C-alpha positions in Angstrom: 0.3 -0.1 0.2 2.5 2.6 1.1 4.9 1.2 -2.2 1.8 2.2 -4.6 1.3 5.4 -2.7 5.1 6.3 -3.3 4.5 5.0 -6.9 1.6 7.9 -7.4 3.4 10.4 -5.7 6.6 10.5 -7.7 3.7 9.7 -10.8 2.3 12.9 -9.8 5.5 15.1 -9.1 7.0 13.8 -12.7 3.7 14.8 -14.4 3.8 18.3 -12.7 7.8 18.9 -13.7 6.7 17.9 -17.2 3.9 20.2 -17.7 6.1 22.9 -16.3 8.7 22.3 -18.6 6.4 22.5 -21.5 5.0 26.1 -20.0 8.5 26.8 -19.6 9.5 25.9 -23.1 6.7 27.7 -24.5 7.1 31.3 -22.8 11.3 30.8 -23.8 10.4 30.3 -27.1 7.4 33.5 -27.3 10.4 35.8 -25.3 8.6 36.0 -22.0 11.8 35.1 -20.5 11.2 37.3 -17.6 7.8 35.1 -17.2 9.8 31.6 -17.9 12.8 32.6 -15.6 9.9 33.1 -13.0 7.8 30.1 -13.2 11.4 28.3 -13.2 12.6 29.6 -9.7 8.8 28.7 -8.2 9.1 24.7 -9.5 9.8 23.2 -7.0 11.2 19.6 -9.1 13.2 20.6 -11.4 14.8 17.7 -13.7 17.6 18.3 -17.0 15.1 19.2 -19.1 13.8 22.0 -17.0 17.3 23.7 -16.9 18.5 23.2 -20.7 15.0 24.8 -21.2 15.7 28.0 -19.6 19.8 28.2 -20.3 18.9 28.2 -23.9 16.4 30.9 -23.3 18.9 32.9 -21.7 21.4 32.3 -24.4 19.0 33.5 -26.7 18.5 36.7 -25.1 22.2 37.5 -25.2 22.2 36.7 -21.0 25.3 34.9 -21.9 26.4 35.5 -17.9 23.4 34.1 -16.5 23.5 31.5 -18.8 26.7 30.1 -18.0 26.4 30.6 -14.1 22.9 28.7 -14.5 24.7 25.9 -16.8 27.5 25.2 -14.0 24.5 24.6 -11.2 22.8 21.9 -13.2 23.2 18.9 -11.3 23.2 16.5 -14.0 24.6 17.5 -17.2 23.7 15.9 -20.7 24.8 16.1 -23.9 22.0 19.1 -24.7 22.7 20.7 -21.7 26.8 21.1 -23.1 26.1 21.7 -27.2 23.4 24.6 -25.6 26.0 26.4 -23.5 28.8 25.8 -26.8 26.2 27.0 -28.9 25.3 30.0 -27.0 29.4 31.0 -27.0 29.7 30.2 -30.3 26.6 32.6 -31.2 28.2 35.4 -29.5 31.4 35.1 -30.6 32.9 33.8 -27.3 35.7 31.6 -29.3 37.4 30.7 -26.0 34.9 29.9 -23.8 33.2 27.7 -26.5 37.0 26.5 -27.0 37.0 26.0 -22.9 33.3 23.9 -23.0 34.5 21.7 -25.7 37.9 20.4 -24.3 36.2 19.6 -20.6 32.9 18.0 -22.1 32.8 14.1 -21.1 31.2 13.0 -24.3 30.5 14.4 -28.1 28.2 13.9 -30.6 28.3 14.8 -34.6 26.1 18.1 -33.0 29.1 19.1 -30.8 31.8 18.6 -33.6 29.5 20.9 -36.1 29.2 23.8 -33.2 32.9 23.9 -32.6 33.7 23.4 -36.3 31.1 26.5 -37.0 32.7 28.5 -34.1 35.9 28.7 -35.2 34.5 29.1 -38.7 32.4 32.4 -38.1 35.2 33.9 -36.8 37.4 33.7 -39.3 39.8 31.0 -37.7 39.6 28.7 -40.6 43.0 26.5 -39.4 41.5 26.0 -36.3 38.2 25.1 -38.1 40.0 23.0 -40.4 42.3 21.2 -37.9 38.7 20.4 -35.6 37.4 18.6 -39.2 39.9 16.8 -39.3 40.4 15.4 -35.6 36.5 14.3 -35.8 37.2 10.6 -35.4 35.8 7.7 -37.8 33.0 9.2 -40.1 32.4 12.5 -40.2 28.9 14.3 -41.0 27.9 15.6 -43.6 26.8 18.6 -41.4 30.3 19.1 -40.1 31.5 19.1 -44.1 29.0 21.6 -44.7 30.0 23.6 -41.7 33.8 24.1 -42.9 32.9 24.3 -47.0 30.6 27.6 -45.5 33.2 29.2 -43.5 35.6 29.0 -46.6 33.4 30.3 -48.8 32.1 33.3 -47.0 35.6 34.6 -45.6 36.2 34.4 -49.9 38.4 31.2 -50.0 36.4 29.7 -53.0 39.1 26.7 -54.1 39.2 25.5 -50.9 35.7 25.5 -50.4 35.3 23.4 -54.6 38.3 21.0 -53.1 36.1 20.5 -49.8 33.1 19.7 -51.9 34.8 17.3 -54.1 36.5 15.2 -51.2 33.5 15.0 -49.5 32.2 11.3 -49.5 28.3 12.5 -50.0 27.6 15.9 -50.7 24.0 16.9 -50.5 22.2 20.0 -52.2 23.4 22.3 -48.8 27.0 21.7 -49.3 26.5 22.8 -53.2 24.4 25.9 -51.6 27.2 26.7 -49.2 29.9 27.7 -52.0 27.1 29.1 -54.3 26.0 31.5 -50.9 29.4 32.7 -50.6 30.1 33.4 -54.1 26.9 35.3 -54.8 27.3 37.0 -51.2 30.8 38.4 -51.9 30.0 39.3 -55.8 31.8 37.1 -57.9 29.0 36.5 -60.0 31.0 35.3 -63.5 32.1 32.3 -61.0 28.8 32.1 -59.5 26.8 31.8 -62.4 29.4 29.0 -64.4 29.1 27.1 -60.6 26.0 27.3 -60.8 25.2 25.5 -64.1 27.5 22.9 -62.9 25.3 22.4 -59.9 24.4 18.2 -60.3 20.8 19.0 -58.7 19.4 22.7 -57.6 16.1 23.4 -55.3 14.4 26.7 -55.2 17.5 27.8 -52.6 19.7 27.6 -55.2 17.3 29.7 -58.0 17.0 32.6 -55.8 20.4 32.3 -54.3 21.5 32.6 -57.8 18.5 35.7 -58.3 19.7 37.6 -55.4 23.8 37.8 -56.3 22.4 39.3 -60.2 20.6 42.1 -58.0 23.1 42.4 -55.9 25.6 42.5 -58.8 23.4 45.4 -60.4 22.9 43.0 -63.5 18.9 43.5 -63.5 18.4 42.0 -67.4 20.6 38.9 -66.1 18.2 38.6 -62.7 14.9 38.6 -65.5 16.2 36.0 -67.2 17.0 33.7 -64.6 13.9 34.9 -63.3 12.0 33.5 -66.2 13.8 30.3 -66.1 13.1 29.4 -62.6 10.9 26.2 -62.1 8.3 27.5 -59.8 9.3 30.8 -58.4 7.8 31.1 -55.0 7.2 34.7 -53.2 10.9 35.0 -52.2 11.9 35.0 -56.0 9.0 37.3 -57.1 10.0 39.8 -54.0 14.0 39.5 -55.1 13.4 40.7 -58.4 10.8 43.1 -57.3 13.3 45.0 -54.7 16.0 45.3 -57.4 13.8 47.4 -59.8 12.8 49.5 -56.7 16.5 50.0 -55.4 17.8 50.8 -59.4 14.7 53.2 -59.7 13.0 51.1 -62.1 9.8 51.8 -60.6 7.5 51.4 -64.2 9.4 47.5 -64.4 8.5 47.0 -60.7 5.0 47.8 -60.9 4.5 45.3 -63.8 5.9 42.7 -62.0 4.1 43.2 -59.0 0.7 43.0 -60.6 1.6 39.6 -62.2 2.6 38.6 -58.8 0.1 34.9 -58.3 0.8 35.7 -54.2 1.3 39.0 -52.6 2.4 38.9 -48.7 3.3 41.6 -46.8 7.0 41.8 -47.7 5.8 42.5 -51.4 3.6 45.6 -50.6 6.3 47.0 -48.4 9.0 46.6 -51.2 6.6 48.1 -53.5 5.9 50.8 -50.9 9.4 51.9 -50.4 10.2 51.5 -54.4 7.3 54.6 -54.3 8.8 56.9 -51.6 12.3 56.3 -53.2 11.3 58.3 -55.8 9.5 60.6 -54.2 6.5 59.7 -55.9 4.3 60.4 -52.8 0.9 60.1 -54.4 1.3 56.9 -55.8 3.1 55.7 -52.6 -0.3 56.5 -50.6 -2.8 55.3 -53.2 -0.8 52.4 -52.9 -1.0 52.3 -49.1 -4.5 52.5 -49.0 -5.0 49.3 -51.0 -2.7 47.0 -48.8 -5.2 44.4 -46.8 -2.8 43.7 -44.5 -0.5 46.3 -42.8 2.5 46.0 -40.4 4.6 48.2 -38.3 7.1 48.4 -41.4 4.4 49.4 -43.7 2.7 51.9 -41.3 6.6 53.3 -39.8 8.0 53.3 -43.6 4.8 55.5 -44.5 5.1 58.2 -41.9 8.4 57.9 -41.8 8.6 59.1 -45.5 6.3 62.4 -44.7 7.9 63.5 -42.0 10.9 63.5 -44.4 8.9 65.5 -47.1 8.0 67.8 -44.4 4.4 67.0 -44.8 4.2 66.7 -40.4 0.4 67.2 -40.3 -0.3 64.0 -43.1 2.0 61.5 -40.9 0.4 62.5 -37.4 -3.0 61.7 -39.3 -1.3 58.2 -40.7 0.1 58.1 -37.3 -4.0 58.4 -35.6 -5.2 55.3 -37.5 -2.7 53.1 -37.1 -4.5 50.1 -35.3 -1.7 49.0 -32.7 1.1 51.4 -31.3 4.1 51.7 -32.8 7.2 52.9 -31.0 9.2 53.2 -34.3 6.6 55.3 -36.0 5.9 57.5 -33.0 9.8 58.2 -32.7 9.8 58.9 -36.3 7.5 61.8 -35.8 9.1 62.9 -33.1 11.8 63.5 -35.1 10.1 65.4 -37.4 8.6 67.6 -35.5 12.1 68.2 -33.4 13.3 69.1 -37.1 10.9 71.6 -37.7 11.9 72.6 -34.3 7.6 72.0 -33.3 9.7 71.7 -29.7 6.1 71.1 -28.0 4.6 68.7 -30.1 7.5 66.6 -29.7 7.7 66.7 -26.1 3.8 65.8 -26.3 4.8 62.6 -28.1 7.9 61.6 -25.8 5.7 62.2 -22.1 2.9 59.5 -24.2 5.5 56.9 -24.8 5.3 54.3 -21.9 8.3 52.8 -22.8 11.6 54.9 -24.0 14.7 53.2 -25.2 18.0 55.3 -25.6 16.9 56.1 -28.7 14.1 57.9 -28.0 16.0 59.9 -24.8 18.4 60.8 -27.2 16.3 62.0 -30.1 14.5 63.9 -27.5 18.0 65.5 -26.2 19.5 66.3 -29.4 16.1 68.3 -30.1 16.7 70.4 -27.2 20.3 70.6 -28.1 19.0 71.4 -32.2 16.5 73.7 -31.2 19.1 75.7 -28.6 17.2 74.7 -25.0 20.7 73.2 -23.6 19.1 73.6 -20.3 15.9 71.8 -21.1 18.2 68.8 -22.5 20.3 69.4 -19.2 17.3 68.6 -17.5 15.9 65.7 -19.9 19.5 63.9 -19.7 19.6 63.8 -16.0 16.5 62.1 -16.0 17.4 59.5 -18.3 17.5 56.1 -16.6 20.3 54.7 -18.7 22.5 57.1 -20.4 24.4 56.1 -23.0 27.7 57.2 -25.1 25.3 58.8 -27.6 23.8 61.1 -24.6 27.4 62.4 -22.9 28.1 63.3 -26.6 25.4 64.5 -27.9 25.5 67.5 -25.0 30.0 68.2 -25.0 28.9 68.5 -28.8 25.9 71.2 -27.7 27.4 73.2 -25.3 30.5 73.3 -27.0 28.3 74.6 -30.5 27.1 76.9 -28.5 30.6 78.8 -26.5 30.2 77.2 -23.2 33.5 75.4 -23.7 33.2 74.8 -19.7 30.8 73.1 -19.3 31.2 70.9 -22.4 34.4 69.9 -20.5 33.0 69.6 -17.1 30.2 67.3 -19.0 33.1 65.5 -20.5 35.1 65.1 -17.1 32.5 62.8 -15.8 32.5 60.6 -18.0 32.9 57.0 -16.7 34.0 56.2 -20.2 34.7 58.1 -23.5 35.2 56.9 -27.2 36.5 58.4 -30.0 33.8 61.4 -30.6 33.6 62.1 -26.7 37.4 63.6 -27.5 36.9 64.8 -31.1 33.8 66.9 -29.7 35.7 68.5 -26.9 38.6 68.9 -29.4 36.7 70.6 -32.5 34.7 72.4 -29.4 38.0 74.1 -28.4 39.0 74.7 -32.5 35.1 76.6 -32.8 35.4 79.1 -30.1 39.3 80.1 -30.9 41.1 78.1 -28.1 43.3 76.2 -30.4 46.3 75.6 -27.6 43.1 73.4 -25.3 42.7 71.5 -28.2 46.0 70.3 -29.5 46.4 69.6 -25.4 43.6 67.9 -25.2 45.0 65.8 -28.2 47.8 64.7 -26.4 45.8 63.7 -23.1 43.7 62.1 -25.9 46.8 59.9 -27.1 47.1 59.1 -23.1 44.3 57.6 -22.6 45.3 55.1 -25.6 42.5 56.5 -27.7 43.1 56.1 -31.8 42.5 59.2 -33.1 40.2 59.4 -36.8 40.4 61.7 -39.6 38.2 64.3 -38.0 40.4 64.2 -34.4 43.5 64.9 -37.1 41.6 67.6 -39.7 40.4 69.1 -36.1 44.3 70.1 -34.9 45.4 70.8 -38.3 43.0 73.3 -38.6 44.0 74.5 -34.6 47.7 74.3 -36.1 46.7 76.7 -38.6 45.3 79.0 -36.8 48.3 79.1 -34.7 50.4 79.5 -37.5 52.3 76.6 -35.8 54.2 75.5 -38.4 56.2 72.9 -36.2 53.8 71.3 -35.0 51.5 71.3 -38.0 54.7 69.0 -39.3 54.3 67.0 -36.4 50.8 65.8 -37.3 51.9 65.5 -40.5 54.0 63.0 -39.9 51.3 61.2 -37.6 48.9 61.6 -40.4 51.4 59.5 -42.8 52.1 56.7 -40.4 48.4 56.4 -39.1 47.1 55.7 -42.6 44.6 58.8 -42.7 46.9 60.7 -44.7 44.6 59.1 -48.1 41.1 60.4 -46.6 40.0 63.5 -48.6 38.6 65.0 -44.7 42.0 64.8 -43.1 44.0 65.9 -46.7 41.7 69.0 -47.1 42.9 70.2 -43.5 46.0 69.5 -44.0 45.6 72.2 -47.2 44.2 74.7 -45.2 47.0 74.2 -42.0 49.7 74.5 -45.0 48.1 77.6 -46.6 47.3 79.4 -43.4 50.8 79.0 -42.2 51.9 80.6 -45.5 53.7 77.3 -47.0 51.5 76.9 -50.3 54.2 75.4 -52.1 53.3 72.5 -49.4 49.4 72.7 -49.5 50.1 71.7 -53.7 52.3 69.1 -52.7 49.5 67.3 -50.4 47.1 68.0 -52.6 48.8 66.6 -55.8 49.7 63.4 -53.3 45.7 62.8 -52.2 44.4 59.8 -54.0 41.4 61.9 -55.0 40.5 65.2 -54.9 36.6 66.3 -54.1 35.3 69.9 -54.3 36.3 70.5 -50.9 40.6 69.6 -51.9 40.1 72.4 -54.9 37.9 75.0 -52.8 40.7 74.5 -49.8 44.1 75.0 -52.5 42.2 78.3 -54.4 41.4 79.8 -51.0 45.0 79.3 -49.9 46.4 80.9 -52.8 43.9 83.5 -52.8 44.7 84.0 -48.8 48.0 84.3 -49.6 48.2 86.5 -52.7 48.6 84.4 -55.2 45.9 85.8 -57.4 47.0 84.2 -60.3 47.7 81.0 -59.2 44.3 80.6 -57.6 42.8 81.2 -61.0 44.8 78.7 -63.1 44.3 76.6 -60.5 40.5 77.0 -60.9 40.9 77.1 -64.7 42.5 73.0 -63.5 39.5 72.2 -61.8 37.1 73.1 -64.7 39.2 70.7 -67.2 39.4 68.3 -65.1 35.6 68.1 -65.0 34.4 69.6 -61.2 31.9 72.0 -60.8 32.7 75.4 -58.7 30.0 75.7 -56.2 29.3 78.8 -53.9 32.6 78.5 -51.5 34.8 78.3 -55.2 33.5 81.8 -56.2 34.2 83.2 -52.9 37.9 82.2 -53.1 38.2 82.9 -56.6 36.1 86.6 -56.4 38.9 86.8 -53.0 42.1 86.1 -55.2 41.0 88.5 -58.0 40.5 91.0 -55.6 43.7 90.8 -53.5 45.4 90.6 -56.8 43.0 93.8 -57.9 42.3 91.7 -60.8 39.1 93.4 -61.4 38.2 92.6 -65.0 38.8 89.0 -64.3 36.6 89.5 -61.0 34.0 91.0 -62.6 33.7 88.2 -65.9 33.4 85.8 -62.9 30.8 87.2 -60.9 28.8 87.3 -64.1 29.6 83.8 -64.8 27.8 82.3 -61.8 24.7 83.0 -63.0 24.8 82.5 -67.0 27.2 79.7 -66.6 27.1 77.4 -63.5 23.6 78.4 -62.2 24.5 79.7 -58.9 22.9 82.7 -57.5 25.6 84.4 -55.8 24.9 85.1 -52.2 26.5 88.0 -49.2 29.8 86.5 -49.6 30.4 86.8 -53.0 28.9 90.5 -53.0 31.0 91.4 -50.1 34.1 90.1 -52.1 32.9 91.9 -55.3 32.7 95.5 -53.0 36.1 95.2 -51.7 37.0 94.2 -55.6 36.0 97.4 -56.6 36.2 99.4 -53.3 40.4 98.3 -53.3 39.8 100.2 -57.4 38.7 103.1 -56.2 35.6 102.5 -57.9 33.1 103.3 -54.8 30.2 104.4 -56.8 29.9 100.8 -59.0 30.5 99.3 -55.8 27.4 101.0 -53.7 25.1 100.8 -56.9 26.0 96.8 -56.7 24.9 97.2 -53.2 21.9 98.8 -54.0 20.8 96.0 -56.7 21.9 93.2 -54.9 19.0 90.5 -54.8 18.9 89.8 -51.0 19.8 91.6 -48.1 23.5 93.1 -47.6 24.7 91.7 -44.6 27.8 93.2 -41.9 30.0 91.9 -44.2 29.2 94.0 -47.6 28.9 97.2 -45.8 31.5 96.2 -44.0 33.4 96.5 -47.1 31.6 99.5 -48.5 33.0 101.1 -45.4 37.1 100.0 -45.7 37.7 101.3 -49.0 35.5 103.9 -48.0 38.5 104.8 -45.5 41.0 103.9 -48.0 39.6 106.4 -50.9 39.0 109.3 -47.9 34.8 109.3 -49.2 33.3 110.3 -46.0 29.7 110.8 -46.9 29.5 107.1 -48.5 30.6 106.1 -45.4 28.6 107.4 -42.8 25.8 105.9 -44.7 27.9 102.4 -44.6 28.2 102.8 -40.8 24.6 103.2 -40.0 24.0 100.5 -41.8 26.6 98.6 -40.2 25.4 100.1 -37.1 22.0 98.7 -37.5 23.2 95.5 -38.3 26.2 95.6 -35.4 25.0 98.0 -32.9 27.7 96.4 -30.2 30.6 96.4 -32.3 32.6 98.7 -31.6 35.4 98.2 -34.2 33.0 100.1 -36.7 32.7 103.4 -34.2 36.3 103.3 -34.4 37.0 102.7 -38.0 33.9 105.6 -38.9 36.1 108.0 -35.5 39.4 107.4 -37.5 37.9 108.3 -40.9 36.2 111.3 -39.5 39.4 112.5 -38.2 41.1 111.8 -41.1 39.0 113.4 -43.3 39.5 116.7 -40.3 35.7 116.9 -38.6 37.0 116.1 -35.6 33.9 116.9 -34.0 32.5 114.0 -35.4 35.4 111.8 -34.6 35.1 112.7 -31.0 31.0 112.0 -30.8 32.4 108.5 -31.7 34.5 107.9 -29.1 31.9 109.5 -26.7 29.7 106.3 -28.7 32.2 103.9 -28.2 32.6 104.5 -24.5 29.4 103.7 -24.2 28.5 100.6 -25.9 31.9 99.2 -25.2 31.5 96.0 -24.7 33.9 93.4 -22.6 34.8 90.3 -24.3 34.3 87.0 -22.3 37.4 85.9 -20.7 38.8 82.3 -22.5 38.8 79.0 -20.8 41.0 79.6 -17.9 42.5 76.2 -16.2 40.6 73.9 -18.5 43.2 71.8 -19.7 
């Protein structure tokens, strides 16, 4: 009787564990990790299956440390336990941990060996992967061979992949497809086509891989030809070709293919929607969106994001309000649109209404406040942020630096527990932007002491600092560092080096850097033209401009600022007028205030003040302080007191607190013998004098 009762209790307990394991597995597979863990902890009895289910759940969610702790607690590990832990380490790139577990295994099966070969192959450790394959005792399984072939193919070692394929006693379709996927993903399309033709058998995966390969290579005609040969194309085949047409902007062919599809899933609708939006065909996109029988989160978010990018914020809001379910991504997209349009209250309303906020959402809102110049509110939100990441810190540093508040920027920088290269670049570029070039160079030295690797942006900022300081020796040291770092071929660093040499008056060395660059962009040409112009070598600047045109590079607004400045400094009046007139006639560029200022300076230097004044009066845009300042300076040189007063009045309206304008007019009055007017200007200077704020003393 007692024995029967004990047997019944044991059976009931076993049944309870079985049911708990089923529920645990269901929760783990549905992503409900917290519920799974709660159930696991509450289980009065557990077996190895219970531990393995919880172990797999933790590994699937990236909780590798927790998974390892649980693995170590398992009272009786079986092969499933060991293989699950090795797979978890492999999936997260923990090769050494996987190897340690593999070596400690009391027994291994084919799956264990396959896991280890795959682990090495995915990490690019192909030699170790092959050694592991060769160590397998007895007959090797097909899966192990396929893991090694896939590793060879994905790492571009196609000869080795094919050789191993030929060595296999019984290659299957997966073996052949493993080579094909490597060839197509690495865009070896000619070799892939030849290999495809040699395959003894093909399945739908083979056809779709080849189709994807042609699409990746941009050969859509070949892709279309292959598609017609597919025995029974499935929805993946249709969507692959459809995606190729949409990405290439061949929207007519895409729509024709879409209409021919025998079966459309939500992915195909989304691809077609994205194709219209990529070409900014908003009406067609919205019509298609309205026709969609089923929309998922991607459909709604794609449409809302496109409306936001087009500046149609009210329409985006209307679409968002029609969504049948909550979409965090869609709301964040609309919030970003509001912030870009400086509709800060609308963005904050969305932010406050979000039940769950991730780091992207917090950073979007903080960045929006910074973008709108509301740094105090950005700081308040930053302090409320539960889990600050590197982006949050760097956004605030850059915001305060751009606002000229370097003391606060440095204060935030110093509070960071960890810094990346963006953190250092933000504070270094902040110093340069605010004219604190020595501090910028000091922080570069601190960065190197902190063992952080400088990138092209770091060097570009430091080279600008050297240029502003005219520190030729320091600049040469940076040039050597650039060569050793490999960034000398980078256009950004090269352009900064050209400017740095030019500002130090070393224009021949600037030209040498330009000539040694792997490829010059418009910024490179502009930097060299400006370098010649600022060093008074107008003829050479114009020569570089002609060379630029001969190389097929279209000039932009910045180019003409440099060329007109060169003409002004060199007194090349006719050439300057010719370039100015060619902007609209030959290059479809509308002159901006900087171009007019150069022309006023050019005419003014030549004493042609009436022409300069007439040019200002005929401007299509409002003259700025630079234009009136150029006219005022010319009036002093040529002693035109009447026009000087008129220009000065305009300057006073634009810059009422800039004392240098008053000093200039006072000097003009004094030089023309009008002492009372000169004295009045000096009195005004005393009344309106503004003390410049002190520098960042002691910040470094």
